[in-house]
C-alpha positions in Angstrom: 0.0 0.0 0.0 1.4 3.3 -1.0 2.1 6.0 1.5 -0.6 8.6 1.2 1.5 11.2 2.9 4.1 11.1 0.2 4.4 14.6 -1.5 2.9 14.8 -4.9 5.4 15.4 -7.7 4.7 18.6 -9.6 5.3 18.3 -13.3 8.1 20.6 -14.4 8.6 22.3 -17.7 10.9 20.3 -20.0 14.0 22.1 -20.9 14.3 20.2 -24.1 10.7 21.0 -25.0 11.4 24.7 -24.4 14.6 24.5 -26.5 12.7 22.8 -29.3 10.0 25.4 -29.2 12.5 28.2 -29.4 14.3 26.5 -32.3 10.9 26.1 -34.1 10.1 29.7 -33.7 13.6 30.7 -34.9 13.1 28.9 -38.2 11.6 31.9 -40.0 14.2 34.6 -39.0 17.1 32.2 -39.5 15.7 31.3 -43.0 15.3 34.9 -43.8 18.8 35.7 -42.7 20.2 32.8 -44.7 18.3 33.9 -47.9 19.6 37.5 -47.5 23.2 36.3 -47.1 22.8 34.0 -50.1 21.7 36.9 -52.3 24.7 38.9 -50.9 27.0 36.0 -51.9 25.6 36.1 -55.5 25.4 39.9 -56.0 28.4 41.1 -54.0 30.8 38.2 -53.3 33.2 40.5 -51.3 30.4 41.0 -48.8 31.9 38.3 -46.6 35.4 39.6 -46.7 37.0 40.2 -43.3 40.2 42.0 -42.5 42.3 42.8 -39.4 43.8 46.3 -39.3 45.8 47.3 -36.3 44.3 44.4 -34.4 40.7 45.5 -35.2 38.3 43.4 -37.1 36.6 45.0 -40.2 34.1 43.9 -42.8 30.4 44.0 -43.7 29.6 41.2 -41.3 31.1 43.3 -38.5 29.2 46.4 -39.7 25.9 44.5 -39.2 26.5 44.4 -35.5 28.4 47.7 -35.3 25.5 49.6 -37.0 22.8 47.4 -35.6 23.8 47.8 -31.9 21.3 50.7 -31.3 18.5 48.9 -33.0 19.1 45.7 -31.0 18.8 47.8 -27.8 15.6 49.5 -28.9 14.2 46.1 -30.1 14.8 44.5 -26.7 13.0 47.3 -24.9 10.2 47.3 -27.4 9.7 43.5 -27.1 9.0 43.8 -23.4 6.5 46.7 -24.0 4.7 44.9 -26.8 4.5 41.8 -24.5 2.4 43.8 -22.1 -0.1 44.6 -24.9 1.4 48.0 -25.5 3.7 49.7 -28.0 6.2 52.5 -27.9 6.4 54.8 -30.9 8.7 57.3 -29.1 12.0 55.4 -28.8 13.5 57.3 -31.7 12.6 60.6 -30.2 13.8 59.4 -26.8 17.2 58.6 -28.4 17.3 62.1 -29.8 16.5 63.7 -26.4 19.1 61.6 -24.6 21.7 62.4 -27.3 20.9 66.1 -27.0 21.4 66.0 -23.2 24.7 64.1 -23.6 26.1 66.5 -26.3 25.2 69.7 -24.4 26.8 68.4 -21.2 30.0 67.3 -23.0 30.1 70.6 -24.8 29.8 72.4 -21.5 33.1 70.8 -20.4 32.3 70.9 -16.7 30.9 67.4 -16.0 32.9 64.2 -15.5 32.2 61.3 -17.9 30.3 59.2 -15.4 27.9 62.0 -14.6 27.2 62.5 -18.3 26.5 58.8 -18.8 24.2 58.7 -15.8 22.3 61.8 -16.9 21.9 60.4 -20.4 20.5 57.1 -19.1 18.3 58.9 -16.6 16.9 61.0 -19.4 15.7 57.8 -21.1 14.3 56.5 -17.9 12.3 59.8 -17.3 10.9 59.5 -20.8 9.9 55.9 -20.2 8.3 56.9 -16.9 6.3 59.5 -18.7 4.9 57.0 -21.2 4.3 54.4 -18.4 2.3 56.8 -16.3 0.1 57.8 -19.2 -0.6 54.2 -20.0 -0.8 52.7 -16.5 -2.5 55.4 -14.5 -4.3 57.7 -17.1 -5.4 54.6 -19.1 -4.4 56.3 -22.4 -4.1 53.9 -25.3 -0.3 53.1 -25.7 -0.2 54.1 -29.4 -1.6 57.5 -28.5 0.4 58.0 -25.3 3.7 57.3 -27.0 2.7 59.2 -30.1 2.7 62.3 -27.9 6.3 62.0 -27.1 7.2 60.8 -30.6 5.8 64.1 -32.0 7.0 66.4 -29.2 10.3 64.6 -28.4 12.3 66.0 -31.3 11.1 69.5 -30.4 12.3 68.9 -26.8 15.7 67.8 -28.2 15.9 70.9 -30.3 15.1 73.1 -27.3 17.9 71.4 -25.4 20.4 72.0 -28.2 19.1 75.5 -29.1 18.0 74.3 -32.5 21.7 73.6 -33.5 23.7 70.5 -34.2 25.9 70.4 -31.2 29.3 68.8 -31.8 31.9 67.8 -29.2 35.3 66.1 -28.7 35.6 63.5 -26.0 38.1 60.7 -25.6 35.7 58.7 -23.4 32.7 58.9 -25.9 35.0 58.5 -28.9 35.8 55.1 -27.3 32.1 54.3 -27.3 31.6 55.5 -30.8 34.7 54.2 -32.5 36.7 52.2 -29.9 37.6 48.5 -29.9 38.0 45.9 -27.2 39.8 42.7 -27.9 39.5 43.4 -31.7 35.7 43.9 -31.5 33.8 47.2 -31.6 33.3 48.6 -28.0 29.6 49.3 -28.7 29.0 45.7 -29.7 30.7 44.4 -26.5 28.7 46.8 -24.3 25.3 46.1 -26.0 25.9 42.3 -25.9 26.6 42.6 -22.2 23.5 44.8 -21.6 21.2 42.4 -23.6 22.5 39.4 -21.7 21.9 41.1 -18.4 18.4 42.1 -19.4 17.5 38.5 -20.6 18.8 37.0 -17.4 17.0 39.6 -15.3 13.7 39.0 -17.1 13.8 35.3 -17.9 15.6 34.0 -14.7 13.0 35.7 -12.5 9.2 35.8 -12.3 9.2 39.1 -14.1 8.9 37.6 -17.6 5.8 35.6 -16.5 4.3 38.7 -15.0 4.8 40.6 -18.2 3.2 37.9 -20.3 0.3 37.6 -17.8 -0.4 41.4 -18.0 -0.2 41.2 -21.8 -2.5 38.2 -21.9 -5.2 39.6 -19.7 -4.8 42.6 -17.4 -7.9 41.9 -15.4 -7.0 38.3 -14.8 -3.5 39.2 -13.8 -4.8 41.7 -11.3 -7.1 39.1 -9.7 -4.0 36.8 -9.6 -2.3 39.4 -7.3 0.0 40.9 -9.9 0.4 44.7 -9.7 -0.3 45.4 -13.4 0.5 49.1 -13.1 4.0 48.5 -11.7 4.6 45.9 -14.5 3.5 48.4 -17.2 5.6 51.2 -15.8 8.6 48.9 -15.4 8.2 47.8 -19.1 8.2 51.4 -20.3 11.1 52.3 -18.0 13.2 49.5 -19.5 12.2 50.6 -23.0 13.2 54.2 -22.2 16.5 53.1 -20.7 17.3 51.1 -23.8 16.4 54.0 -26.0 18.6 56.3 -23.9 21.5 53.9 -24.2 20.9 53.7 -28.0 20.9 57.5 -28.2 24.2 57.6 -26.4 25.7 55.3 -29.0 24.2 57.2 -32.0 25.5 60.5 -30.6 28.9 59.2 -29.8 29.1 57.8 -33.4 29.0 61.2 -35.0 30.4 63.2 -32.1 27.3 65.4 -32.2 23.6 65.7 -31.5 21.4 65.8 -34.6 17.9 66.2 -33.1 16.2 65.9 -36.5 17.8 62.6 -37.6 19.0 60.8 -34.5 17.0 57.5 -34.3 14.7 58.6 -37.1 12.2 55.8 -37.9 14.1 53.3 -35.8 10.9 52.7 -33.8 9.4 51.0 -36.9 12.5 48.8 -37.3 12.3 47.9 -33.6 8.6 46.9 -33.9 9.4 44.8 -37.0 12.2 43.1 -35.2 9.8 42.0 -32.5 7.3 40.7 -35.1 10.0 38.8 -37.1 11.1 37.3 -33.8 7.7 35.8 -33.2 6.3 38.4 -30.8 2.6 39.0 -30.7 1.4 42.6 -31.2 -1.6 41.6 -29.1 0.7 41.0 -26.1 1.3 38.0 -23.9 4.1 36.4 -25.9 7.7 37.4 -26.5 11.2 36.2 -26.9 14.1 38.5 -26.3 16.6 36.1 -28.0 14.5 35.9 -31.2 13.9 39.7 -31.0 17.7 40.2 -31.2 17.7 37.8 -34.2 14.9 39.8 -35.8 16.9 43.0 -35.4 20.0 41.3 -36.9 17.8 40.3 -39.9 16.6 43.9 -40.4 20.1 45.3 -40.1 21.6 42.7 -42.4 19.0 43.7 -45.0 19.8 47.4 -44.6 23.6 46.8 -44.9 23.1 44.5 -47.9 21.0 47.1 -49.7 23.6 49.8 -49.1 26.5 47.5 -49.9 24.9 46.5 -53.2 25.2 50.0 -54.6 21.5 50.6 -55.1 20.5 54.3 -55.1 19.4 55.6 -51.7 15.9 56.2 -52.9 15.4 52.5 -53.5 16.6 51.4 -50.0 13.3 51.9 -48.2 11.3 50.4 -51.0 13.3 47.2 -51.2 13.4 46.9 -47.5 9.6 47.2 -47.2 9.0 44.6 -49.9 11.3 42.0 -48.3 9.8 42.6 -44.8 6.3 42.2 -46.2 7.3 38.9 -47.7 8.8 37.8 -44.4 5.6 38.7 -42.5 3.4 37.0 -45.1 5.3 33.8 -44.7 4.9 34.2 -40.9 1.2 34.8 -41.1 -0.9 31.9 -39.7 -3.7 32.7 -42.2 -1.3 32.5 -45.1 0.1 29.2 -43.8 -3.4 27.8 -43.6 -4.2 28.8 -47.2 -1.0 27.2 -48.5 -1.6 24.0 -46.6 -5.2 23.9 -47.7 -4.2 24.4 -51.4 -1.5 21.8 -51.1 -3.9 19.2 -49.6 -6.5 20.0 -52.3 -4.0 19.3 -55.1 -2.9 16.0 -53.5 -6.5 14.9 -52.8 -7.3 14.9 -56.6 
């Protein structure tokens, strides 16, 4: 006779099953990336050339991560916000505001580097807090709440810089913009570290489950004891922080603050990166690893178009067509139609 007092075994999530699910979801972005690289190999064979100059690694493949570092940061923050059922259209403007604050403080010449870095990141956090309060407490639709800062943000950045492009010279921030560490671009090393920390913080704690619960059903999560307001504000704070960090990189890259062009339209690329990575715009489902992969796909496409020598006016058009094809392939409705047509042909 079995012991009735023996504790019941609680079924645990299979690690292999989780890994297989992640691999299955990664099929589309990986396939898209491979196809883009195959086209590069055909049209521009020297796309894959790598060289080492003064101990530094150079090449188009390196440029993908070098130029894509700000987009990867924005995409990670955007992924968490979208998982809550929201969206943030202001990340490009937030990057411009943070860059303006950074450039003005450096140009003043009276602040130590760590204070400037802290102020730039805090600027992103303040912008994220503003968006979070509008969404969580005032119950404004996220697309409208963040559209406010998207429209006004560049005006705020211009007010900070006095309507001018503020340039500066700084050894510290030149290291961020053009420096290398162990042969790799400094910005790539820093962004990789930041993304790993964010993934571990969210996925190795209950925070990721809370985010998905709020995105799946706010009312149900509240009845389950989850403070949905705090989760929403936390998501927008993280998104603002990532945008502020991205703005720091963009500003350091050109050693100046261009309020009109810094981060322009990057919010759209960040949203697309989340979608390509399998995130649901309805909320409740996200993968930071696949979001990073989606950002790499978009940046690879951008670099490939520029490297092919196409005129600049064709860049956005080609990019839009390719992304539409990717999203059509990802669409469940499209998959059902293709499967139904295939079965219909074989049933004859």
